[in-house]
C-alpha positions as semicolon CSV with decimal commas, in nm:
position;residue;x (nm);y (nm);z (nm)
1;M;0,261;0,163;2,402
2;T;-0,004;-0,073;2,269
3;T;0,025;-0,247;1,932
4;L;-0,254;-0,020;1,804
5;E;-0,061;0,291;1,906
6;F;0,257;0,150;1,751
7;C;0,072;0,066;1,429
8;R;-0,065;0,421;1,405
9;K;0,288;0,559;1,443
10;R;0,433;0,319;1,184
11;R;0,164;0,403;0,930
12;E;0,217;0,775;0,989
13;A;0,587;0,723;0,922
14;E;0,543;0,489;0,622
15;T;0,268;0,670;0,429
16;P;0,491;0,959;0,310
17;S;0,752;0,709;0,187
18;F;0,488;0,521;-0,010
19;L;0,379;0,847;-0,171
20;K;0,739;0,942;-0,261
21;V;0,796;0,606;-0,430
22;L;0,464;0,615;-0,617
23;K;0,526;0,972;-0,736
24;A;0,874;0,870;-0,859
25;I;0,730;0,626;-1,115
26;P;0,790;0,769;-1,463
27;Q;0,457;0,803;-1,646
28;A;0,621;0,706;-1,976
29;N;0,729;0,366;-1,841
30;L;0,430;0,242;-1,642
31;D;0,440;-0,082;-1,839
32;Y;0,798;-0,160;-1,729
33;R;0,857;-0,508;-1,587
34;P;1,200;-0,665;-1,536
35;E;1,086;-1,009;-1,652
36;P;0,776;-1,136;-1,837
37;K;0,636;-1,307;-1,524
38;S;0,666;-0,987;-1,319
39;R;0,385;-0,738;-1,276
40;T;0,430;-0,401;-1,442
41;A;0,517;-0,099;-1,233
42;A;0,162;0,030;-1,279
43;E;0,011;-0,301;-1,169
44;I;0,219;-0,310;-0,850
45;A;0,144;0,054;-0,774
46;W;-0,226;-0,013;-0,827
47;V;-0,212;-0,310;-0,588
48;L;-0,088;-0,067;-0,321
49;A;-0,384;0,163;-0,380
50;Q;-0,629;-0,130;-0,394
51;E;-0,495;-0,282;-0,072
52;E;-0,547;0,047;0,112
53;G;-0,901;0,062;-0,029
54;A;-0,967;-0,295;0,083
55;L;-0,830;-0,221;0,428
56;L;-1,050;0,088;0,452
57;A;-1,357;-0,122;0,366
58;L;-1,252;-0,382;0,622
59;L;-1,222;-0,116;0,893
60;E;-1,563;0,025;0,799
61;T;-1,758;-0,301;0,776
62;G;-1,550;-0,584;0,919
63;T;-1,557;-0,765;0,584
64;V;-1,403;-0,698;0,247
65;E;-1,421;-0,885;-0,081
66;W;-1,110;-0,848;-0,297
67;K;-1,185;-0,748;-0,655
68;D;-0,914;-0,685;-0,908
69;E;-0,982;-0,356;-1,079
70;K;-0,843;-0,231;-1,408
71;T;-0,513;-0,053;-1,355
72;P;-0,534;0,319;-1,439
73;A;-0,310;0,445;-1,717
74;D;-0,211;0,760;-1,527
75;V;0,035;0,753;-1,236
76;K;-0,137;1,061;-1,089
77;E;-0,463;0,866;-1,065
78;I;-0,286;0,579;-0,887
79;V;-0,116;0,821;-0,645
80;A;-0,446;1,000;-0,575
81;A;-0,626;0,670;-0,504
82;Y;-0,347;0,553;-0,275
83;E;-0,339;0,883;-0,088
84;R;-0,718;0,898;-0,048
85;N;-0,739;0,537;0,075
86;A;-0,434;0,558;0,305
87;T;-0,566;0,878;0,461
88;G;-0,900;0,706;0,520
89;V;-0,730;0,404;0,680
90;N;-0,519;0,626;0,906
91;E;-0,828;0,823;1,013
92;K;-1,017;0,501;1,092
93;L;-0,723;0,366;1,291
94;N;-0,702;0,688;1,490
95;A;-1,069;0,646;1,586
96;L;-1,037;0,274;1,665
97;D;-1,034;0,149;2,022
98;E;-0,861;-0,162;2,157
99;A;-1,181;-0,372;2,148
100;A;-1,232;-0,298;1,778
101;W;-0,861;-0,365;1,714
102;Q;-0,909;-0,720;1,847
103;K;-1,242;-0,779;1,672
104;K;-1,257;-1,049;1,403
105;G;-1,272;-0,953;1,037
106;R;-1,315;-1,137;0,708
107;F;-1,131;-1,098;0,380
108;L;-1,310;-1,275;0,096
109;M;-1,107;-1,380;-0,208
110;G;-1,366;-1,504;-0,458
111;E;-1,343;-1,878;-0,508
112;G;-1,030;-1,885;-0,292
113;G;-1,228;-1,877;0,029
114;A;-1,210;-1,643;0,324
115;W;-0,927;-1,525;0,543
116;E;-1,047;-1,464;0,897
117;D;-0,838;-1,296;1,164
118;T;-0,833;-0,998;1,398
119;I;-0,838;-0,647;1,258
120;E;-0,492;-0,608;1,415
121;Q;-0,352;-0,898;1,213
122;F;-0,512;-0,770;0,892
123;V;-0,371;-0,421;0,934
124;W;-0,021;-0,548;1,010
125;G;-0,039;-0,806;0,729
126;F;-0,146;-0,543;0,477
127;L;0,130;-0,307;0,591
128;F;0,400;-0,573;0,556
129;D;0,270;-0,674;0,213
130;A;0,263;-0,310;0,104
131;I;0,622;-0,257;0,219
132;H;0,719;-0,561;0,010
133;H;0,548;-0,414;-0,297
134;R;0,703;-0,071;-0,235
135;G;1,041;-0,245;-0,239
136;Q;0,958;-0,404;-0,573
137;I;0,869;-0,066;-0,721
138;S;1,186;0,091;-0,580
139;T;1,395;-0,166;-0,770
140;Y;1,209;-0,081;-1,091
141;L;1,267;0,296;-1,072
142;R;1,624;0,329;-1,203
143;P;1,577;0,086;-1,494
144;M;1,262;0,283;-1,579
145;G;1,462;0,605;-1,595
146;G;1,339;0,732;-1,257
147;K;1,511;0,820;-0,933
148;V;1,483;0,625;-0,610
149;P;1,368;0,852;-0,326
150;A;1,492;0,821;0,030
151;I;1,285;0,559;0,213
152;Y;1,464;0,467;0,538
153;G;1,771;0,675;0,483
154;P;1,950;0,860;0,203
155;S;1,931;0,739;-0,155
156;A;2,212;0,772;-0,407
157;D;1,953;0,955;-0,620
158;D;1,886;1,225;-0,357
159;P;2,000;1,561;-0,492
160;G;2,172;1,656;-0,165
161;R;2,381;1,341;-0,141
């Protein structure tokens, strides 16, 4: 199995878990943060959707410029953006060949300069960062009054447990 094939399989397995966690965020507590320096639940969730959008643009053009966008006030809007972007990324990856997987890409970060690497490294880097942010959100859910869904195994909040 190539790293591209493995990445496709991992993303297929991870995307539903991302959606379960995003859908578990209570609308009434989108502004929850455990500490003043922390991002709110909505801000972290929106980063997940934005990262998928940035990755989609990178796969389409080879370059993406990160732009912080205003966080939506509706969890359904965040979930819809994540789902739309993640589906687009997965479709692009399914159409990608090994040569394109190893092609160089550029991620522009305003005044912070450019990150240049292979598409492979970008896709893996974005996935690992997203898993990190999903973990942050999962720790917010109970204090927000939500339930933690199963991610890699059962959750104490699963109804069948």
